[in-house]
N, C-alpha and C positions, 0 to 999 in steps of 0.2 A: 085083421083088425086088432088083435091082441098085440101083435108085433109092433104096429104103429103106436099104440098106446104106451108100450114099454119103451120104445125109442124116444117118444116125447118126454116121458118122465126122466129118462136117463140124461137127455140133453138139457133139460131144465135144471138138473142138479149141478151142471157145469157152469151155469151163468154166475157172474160175480154178484156179490151182495149189492143191494141198492145203494146208490150214492147218498151219503149223509152229509149235508152241508155243515160248514163250520157255524158255531153259534154266533149270533149277531148282537146279543145284549150281554151285559155283565151278569145278569141272573142266569142266562143259559150257560155261560162259561163256568160260573160257580157250580151249577148242577153237574156239568160235564166233569169238572175236577173232582167233585165229591163222589161221583160214580166211579171214576178211575181209582180213587183212593179206597173205596169200598171193595171193589173187585180185587185189588192188590192185597188188602188185608185178609180177605176171604181166601185167596190163594196161599198166603203165608200160613194161615191157620190150618188149612187143609194139608199143606206140605209138612207142617210140624207133627201131624198125626200119622203120616205115612211111613212105611218101612223105607229106610234110606237106600237099601240095596235093590229095590223093586224097579222094574222097567218103567212103571207109571211115574215114579218119583223122578227118574232120570228124564223122562219126556216132559212132564208138567212143571217141575220145580227148579230145574237148572236154568240158568241164564248165561248168555255168552259172557265169557270173562270170569265165571265162577271158578274157584280152584277145584281141581278134580279130586 
């Protein structure tokens, strides 16, 4: 019984995230863009505080095409 429950939980973790439809109104698009900008600003602030030589900085703060 425990094995079945463990298997069920591990399989459910592999499922893709639920589908999120594109916004349909200009208000929804604006909210989406503001959310993207807010998350990017938070990422930039967080990266500015991190040690530049850490593995976390390399993983979370570098983008493809950034100079090494």
